[in-house]
C-alpha positions in Angstrom: 61.1 -39.0 -69.2 57.7 -37.6 -68.5 56.7 -40.7 -66.5 59.9 -40.5 -64.4 59.1 -36.8 -63.6 55.6 -37.7 -62.4 56.9 -40.5 -60.4 59.4 -38.2 -58.6 56.6 -35.7 -57.8 54.3 -38.5 -56.5 57.1 -39.9 -54.3 57.8 -36.4 -52.9 54.1 -35.9 -52.0 54.1 -39.3 -50.3 56.9 -38.1 -48.1 55.5 -34.7 -47.3 51.8 -35.2 -46.9 51.9 -37.8 -44.1 54.2 -35.5 -42.1 51.8 -32.6 -42.5 48.8 -34.8 -41.5 50.5 -36.0 -38.3 51.4 -32.4 -37.4 47.8 -31.2 -38.0 46.3 -33.9 -35.8 48.4 -32.9 -32.7 46.7 -29.9 -31.1 48.2 -28.2 -28.1 47.6 -30.0 -24.8 45.6 -27.5 -22.7 46.9 -27.1 -19.2 45.2 -27.6 -15.8 43.9 -25.2 -13.2 44.4 -25.5 -9.5 42.0 -23.1 -7.8 42.6 -22.7 -4.0 40.0 -21.3 -1.6 42.5 -19.4 0.4 44.0 -20.0 3.9 46.8 -22.3 4.7 48.0 -24.5 1.9 48.5 -28.1 3.1 51.9 -29.6 2.2 50.2 -32.4 0.2 48.4 -29.7 -1.9 51.7 -28.0 -2.6 53.2 -31.3 -3.6 50.3 -31.9 -6.0 50.9 -28.5 -7.6 54.6 -29.4 -8.1 53.6 -32.8 -9.5 51.0 -31.5 -12.0 53.4 -28.7 -13.2 56.4 -31.2 -13.2 58.5 -28.5 -11.6 60.7 -31.2 -10.0 61.7 -32.1 -13.6 62.9 -28.7 -14.6 61.5 -25.5 -16.1 60.3 -22.8 -13.8 57.2 -21.4 -12.1 56.3 -17.7 -11.6 54.2 -16.0 -8.9 52.1 -13.1 -10.0 51.5 -10.9 -6.9 49.4 -8.1 -8.4 46.4 -8.9 -6.2 48.4 -7.9 -3.1 49.0 -4.4 -1.7 52.4 -5.8 -0.6 53.6 -7.8 -3.7 57.1 -8.5 -2.3 55.5 -10.1 0.8 53.1 -12.0 -1.4 55.9 -13.5 -3.4 57.9 -14.4 -0.2 55.0 -16.3 1.4 53.8 -17.9 -1.8 57.3 -19.1 -2.6 58.1 -20.3 0.9 56.5 -23.7 0.7 58.0 -24.4 -2.8 61.4 -23.6 -1.3 60.7 -25.9 1.6 59.9 -28.6 -0.9 63.4 -28.2 -2.4 62.6 -26.0 -5.4 64.7 -23.1 -6.4 62.9 -22.6 -9.8 59.9 -20.6 -8.6 60.2 -16.8 -8.8 58.1 -13.7 -8.5 57.2 -11.6 -11.5 55.5 -8.3 -11.0 53.4 -6.6 -13.8 52.6 -3.0 -13.3 49.5 -1.1 -14.5 49.9 0.4 -17.9 53.3 -1.2 -18.2 54.7 -1.5 -21.8 55.7 -5.1 -21.4 58.9 -6.2 -23.1 58.9 -9.4 -25.1 61.4 -11.0 -22.7 58.9 -10.5 -19.8 56.0 -11.8 -21.9 58.1 -14.9 -22.8 58.7 -15.4 -19.1 54.9 -15.8 -18.6 54.3 -17.8 -21.8 57.0 -20.3 -21.0 56.4 -20.8 -17.3 55.4 -24.4 -16.4 53.4 -22.9 -13.5 51.7 -19.5 -13.1 50.6 -18.9 -9.5 48.3 -15.9 -8.7 48.6 -14.8 -5.1 45.8 -13.7 -2.7 44.8 -10.1 -2.0 42.2 -8.2 -3.9 40.9 -9.7 -7.2 39.8 -6.2 -8.4 43.4 -4.9 -7.9 44.7 -7.8 -10.0 42.2 -7.3 -12.9 42.8 -3.5 -13.0 46.5 -4.3 -13.7 46.1 -7.3 -16.1 42.7 -6.9 -17.9 43.1 -6.5 -21.7 46.9 -6.5 -21.6 49.5 -8.6 -23.4 50.2 -10.2 -20.0 46.7 -11.5 -19.8 47.0 -12.9 -23.3 50.3 -14.5 -22.3 48.7 -16.3 -19.4 46.1 -17.8 -21.7 48.7 -18.8 -24.2 50.8 -20.6 -21.5 47.6 -22.4 -20.4 46.7 -23.3 -24.0 50.2 -24.8 -24.4 50.0 -27.0 -21.2 51.0 -24.8 -18.3 49.4 -25.1 -14.8 47.6 -21.9 -13.8 47.0 -21.8 -10.0 45.6 -19.2 -7.7 44.5 -18.8 -4.1 41.8 -16.6 -2.6 41.7 -13.5 -4.9 43.7 -15.7 -7.3 40.8 -18.1 -7.2 38.1 -15.5 -7.8 39.8 -14.3 -11.0 39.7 -17.7 -12.6 36.1 -17.4 -13.8 34.9 -15.1 -16.7 32.4 -13.4 -14.5 34.0 -12.6 -11.2 32.6 -11.9 -7.7 34.4 -8.7 -6.6 33.4 -9.0 -3.0 31.5 -5.6 -3.1 27.8 -5.0 -2.5 26.1 -2.5 -4.7 23.5 -1.7 -2.1 25.7 -1.8 1.0 29.0 0.0 0.3 30.6 -0.8 3.7 32.6 -4.0 3.1 31.5 -7.2 4.9 33.2 -10.6 4.4 29.8 -12.1 3.8 26.4 -10.9 2.5 23.7 -10.5 5.2 20.9 -10.8 2.6 19.9 -12.4 -0.7 18.9 -9.3 -2.6 18.3 -8.3 -6.2 20.8 -6.1 -7.9 23.2 -6.2 -5.0 26.1 -8.5 -6.0 28.9 -6.8 -7.9 30.1 -8.9 -10.8 33.1 -7.9 -13.0 35.2 -9.5 -15.7 37.8 -12.1 -14.6 40.4 -14.0 -16.5 38.0 -16.5 -17.9 40.3 -19.5 -17.4 37.3 -21.7 -16.7 34.0 -21.2 -18.4 30.4 -21.5 -17.2 31.1 -21.1 -13.5 31.5 -18.4 -10.9 33.9 -19.0 -8.0 33.8 -17.9 -4.4 36.6 -18.5 -1.8 37.0 -18.9 2.0 33.6 -20.3 1.5 32.6 -22.4 4.5 34.8 -20.5 7.0 33.2 -17.1 6.1 29.7 -18.4 5.4 29.5 -16.9 1.9 26.3 -18.8 0.9 24.2 -15.7 0.5 26.4 -14.1 -2.1 26.9 -17.2 -4.2 23.2 -18.0 -4.0 22.6 -14.4 -5.2 25.0 -14.9 -8.0 23.3 -18.1 -9.4 19.9 -16.5 -9.2 21.0 -13.3 -11.0 23.2 -15.4 -13.4 21.4 -18.8 -13.7 23.5 -19.9 -16.6 26.5 -20.2 -14.3 27.4 -23.0 -11.8 28.3 -21.4 -8.4 31.4 -23.1 -6.8 32.3 -22.2 -3.2 35.8 -23.4 -2.2 36.7 -23.5 1.5 40.1 -22.7 2.9 42.9 -25.2 2.6 40.9 -26.8 -0.2 41.3 -26.6 -4.0 39.9 -27.7 -7.3 42.0 -29.4 -9.9 40.3 -28.6 -13.2 41.2 -30.5 -16.3 38.9 -29.8 -19.2 35.4 -30.6 -17.9 36.6 -32.8 -15.0 37.2 -31.5 -11.4 38.9 -33.2 -8.5 38.7 -31.8 -5.0 42.1 -31.5 -3.2 43.0 -30.4 0.3 41.3 -30.6 3.7 37.7 -29.2 3.6 34.7 -28.9 1.3 33.6 -27.6 -2.0 29.9 -26.4 -2.3 28.4 -26.4 -5.8 25.1 -24.6 -6.5 23.1 -24.8 -9.7 19.9 -23.1 -10.9 18.9 -25.6 -13.6 15.4 -24.1 -14.3 16.8 -20.5 -14.3 14.3 -19.8 -11.5 14.1 -16.2 -10.3 11.5 -14.0 -8.6 11.7 -10.8 -6.7 9.7 -9.1 -4.0 10.5 -5.9 -2.3 14.1 -6.2 -3.4 14.5 -9.7 -2.0 15.4 -12.7 -4.4 13.5 -16.0 -4.5 14.0 -19.2 -6.5 12.8 -22.7 -6.7 14.5 -26.1 -7.3 18.0 -24.9 -6.7 20.6 -27.8 -6.5 23.3 -28.1 -3.9 26.1 -30.6 -3.7 28.9 -30.8 -1.1 32.1 -32.5 -2.3 34.9 -33.8 0.0 38.6 -34.2 -0.8 39.3 -37.0 -3.3 35.8 -36.7 -4.9 35.3 -35.8 -8.5 32.6 -34.2 -10.5 31.9 -32.7 -14.0 31.2 -29.1 -14.8 28.1 -29.9 -16.8 
């Protein structure tokens, strides 16, 4: 009788343990990032977003317009190309500053196959989203396989340390920096979707070399990535593919070189690479 009892317990463990082991060895499949440098989105780029998010197979995508001063317009224009591609499952979702988010709204973010962050002002977006349950929901969706995409301001927020566009020494806004100066570039916290990099957008069109060079001298642990208009990065883990029509400029400061004289920054042995559509590279 005792032997029979032990046999039954052993048989039950044989059934249960393998199932538990298989479950434990299947971690969530992290999603991908599509980081767009602003400007016009080529049709082929939109099709690639749809393909990566598998929106043509069902589910839905959401547009977060909080970067924009006119969120309704931001949703309309962001959605337009998806509608032209035959999709009706992409919708706008506005989050307000200090909003007490209901679980249904959070679920709408967590379960979206694509989360698209519009252009505008990256500081405006982060003032709304930083430290909220909505920010946590974006990360949860990404962790579970969703595509997170963003253009212009929506590209800048992707890195943990974010270029705000402001100059600390020159308060009048300029689309590019006129100098490479110490303690001038304003860096704030972004979403941190991609680690170890800092992102600039509209890069070649607006000649933003000075501010990205300033960033990697002041923060040499980061890779500086400048994405031109109508161009994007497809980031999957540590691998990056360039999409679109123009160039991606990558700056590195491998020796952490930095010296300063009369407020101006200097450095030696900086690295610069220029990537074209279709080319791939690693983040380290």
